[in-house]
C-alpha positions in Angstrom: -20.0 -6.3 9.9 -19.5 -7.3 6.2 -17.4 -5.0 4.1 -16.0 -4.4 0.6 -12.5 -2.9 0.7 -10.7 -1.4 -2.2 -7.0 -1.5 -1.5 -5.1 0.8 -3.8 -1.4 1.6 -4.5 -0.7 5.4 -4.9 -0.1 6.8 -8.3 3.4 7.5 -9.8 5.9 10.0 -8.5 9.1 11.3 -10.1 11.0 9.1 -7.6 9.1 6.0 -8.9 9.8 7.1 -12.4 13.5 7.6 -11.7 13.9 4.4 -9.7 14.7 6.3 -6.4 13.7 4.7 -3.1 11.1 6.6 -1.3 9.9 4.5 1.7 8.2 6.4 4.6 10.9 9.1 4.9 10.5 10.7 1.4 7.1 12.4 1.1 6.9 13.1 -2.6 4.1 14.5 -4.6 2.5 12.7 -7.5 3.9 13.6 -11.0 1.7 14.3 -14.0 1.4 10.6 -14.9 0.5 9.8 -11.2 -2.3 12.5 -11.1 -3.6 11.0 -14.5 -3.6 7.5 -13.0 -5.5 8.7 -10.0 -8.0 10.5 -12.2 -8.4 7.5 -14.3 -9.2 5.3 -11.2 -11.8 7.9 -10.0 -13.4 8.1 -13.4 -13.8 4.3 -13.5 -15.0 3.9 -9.8 -16.7 7.1 -9.0 -20.1 5.5 -9.1 -19.3 3.4 -6.1 -20.7 4.9 -2.9 -17.7 4.8 -0.6 -18.5 5.3 3.0 -15.0 6.1 4.0 -11.6 6.9 2.4 -8.4 5.9 4.2 -4.9 7.0 3.0 -1.4 6.9 4.6 0.1 10.0 6.1 2.1 10.5 3.0 1.2 13.0 0.3 1.3 10.6 -2.7 -1.4 8.5 -1.0 -3.7 11.3 -0.3 -3.2 13.0 -3.7 -4.2 9.8 -5.4 -7.7 9.7 -3.8 -8.1 13.5 -3.8 -10.8 13.4 -6.5 -13.0 11.3 -4.1 -12.1 13.6 -1.3 -13.5 16.5 -3.3 -16.9 14.7 -3.5 -17.1 15.3 0.2 -16.6 11.6 1.3 -15.2 11.3 4.8 -11.6 10.5 4.8 -8.9 9.8 7.4 -5.1 9.6 7.3 -3.5 6.7 9.1 0.2 6.4 9.5 -0.2 2.7 10.2 -0.4 2.1 6.5 2.6 4.3 5.5 5.2 2.7 3.3 8.0 0.6 4.9 10.9 2.5 6.2 13.9 1.7 4.0 16.4 3.5 6.4 19.6 4.8 4.9 18.5 3.9 1.3 15.6 6.3 1.2 16.0 9.2 -1.3 18.8 7.4 -3.2 19.0 5.8 -6.6 19.6 2.1 -6.5 23.3 0.9 -6.9 24.6 -2.5 -7.3 25.8 -2.5 -3.7 22.3 -1.5 -2.5 20.7 -4.2 -4.6 23.0 -6.7 -2.9 22.2 -5.4 0.6 18.4 -5.5 -0.2 18.7 -9.0 -1.8 20.4 -10.3 1.4 17.6 -8.9 3.6 15.0 -10.6 1.4 17.0 -13.8 1.6 16.9 -13.5 5.4 13.2 -13.0 5.3 13.0 -16.1 3.2 14.7 -18.2 5.9 12.3 -16.9 8.6 14.5 -14.0 10.0 11.8 -11.3 9.9 13.9 -9.1 12.2 16.4 -8.4 9.4 16.3 -4.8 8.3 18.4 -2.2 6.5 20.4 0.3 8.5 18.0 2.6 10.3 15.2 0.9 8.6 12.1 -1.2 9.6 12.0 -5.0 9.6 9.3 -7.2 8.1 8.1 -8.1 11.6 7.7 -4.4 12.6 5.9 -3.7 9.3 3.5 -6.6 9.8 2.9 -5.6 13.4 1.6 -2.1 12.5 -0.3 -3.4 9.6 -2.0 -6.0 11.7 -3.0 -3.2 14.1 -4.6 -1.4 11.0 -6.4 -4.6 9.9 -7.9 -5.2 13.3 -9.1 -1.5 13.5 -10.5 -1.9 9.9 -12.6 -4.9 11.0 -14.3 -2.8 13.7 -15.1 0.2 11.5 -18.9 0.5 10.8 -18.4 1.5 7.2 -19.2 -1.1 4.5 -17.5 0.3 1.5 -13.9 1.6 2.1 -11.2 2.8 -0.2 -7.7 2.3 1.3 -4.7 4.0 -0.5 -1.4 2.8 0.6 2.0 1.7 -0.8 3.7 -1.2 -2.6 5.5 -3.0 0.2 2.6 -2.3 2.5 0.2 -3.9 0.1 2.3 -7.0 -0.2 2.4 -7.4 3.6 -1.3 -6.6 3.9 -2.1 -9.4 1.5 -0.2 -11.9 3.5 -2.0 -10.8 6.7 -5.4 -10.9 5.1 -4.8 -14.4 3.6 -3.2 -15.7 6.7 0.1 -16.5 4.9 3.6 -16.6 6.1 5.5 -13.3 5.7 8.0 -14.8 3.3 5.0 -14.9 0.8 5.2 -11.1 0.4 7.6 -11.5 -2.5 5.0 -13.2 -4.6 2.8 -10.1 -4.9 3.0 -7.8 -7.9 1.9 -4.2 -7.5 1.7 -1.3 -10.0 0.8 2.4 -9.4 -2.9 2.5 -8.8 -3.2 -1.3 -8.9 -6.3 -2.4 -7.1 -6.6 -5.2 -4.7 -10.3 -5.8 -4.1 -11.2 -7.6 -0.8 -14.4 -8.8 0.7 -14.9 -9.2 4.5 -17.7 -11.6 5.1 -18.8 -13.2 8.3 -15.5 -12.6 9.8 -13.4 -13.8 6.9 -11.4 -12.1 4.2 -11.7 -13.1 0.5 -9.4 -11.6 -2.0 -11.4 -11.0 -5.2 -8.8 -9.4 -7.5 -5.1 -8.4 -7.3 -3.3 -5.6 -9.0 -6.2 -4.8 -11.2 -5.5 -2.1 -13.7 -8.8 -2.3 -15.7 -9.2 1.5 -15.2 -6.0 2.3 -17.1 -5.8 -0.6 -19.6 
């Protein structure tokens, strides 16, 4: 079945604003700016007749689409699209040592070692595996207009899966709070129409 899918990154949290790593283990609320971003997205796109809303199991994702939920549109939470697990770095402000460790992991991904991960964290391969499960489920859903609210690294990985790219291409995607990635699913093929669209707040 053909679909139009609106992939959205959640609004800002205080952790985003302060540069503290969240991942899947820190379940922060949106801050005032994040709620304003979510409202701006709603005001711009509320005329679209979404058949289904999907968010991650984390509060910042659900809170971003809450104005749509209040319209009575059916919604579901799916942990498959949670943010990547950043292990021991979650809940901490970034230090030079953490930057170096993270940079080495990204370098390993660039060489094709997608099993590289932070301590107690998730690898690129593990992230891709669970997001692939989500994409396959998404294809089978009967709804035609779907809003999916997820997270930055998850969006990067989703785009590589949707485009059939190598996982190392994740680093090429930019994502902003409430940045929209518009995707068409037509005759069994995905087409990315726009990336990180911020028209609603520009």
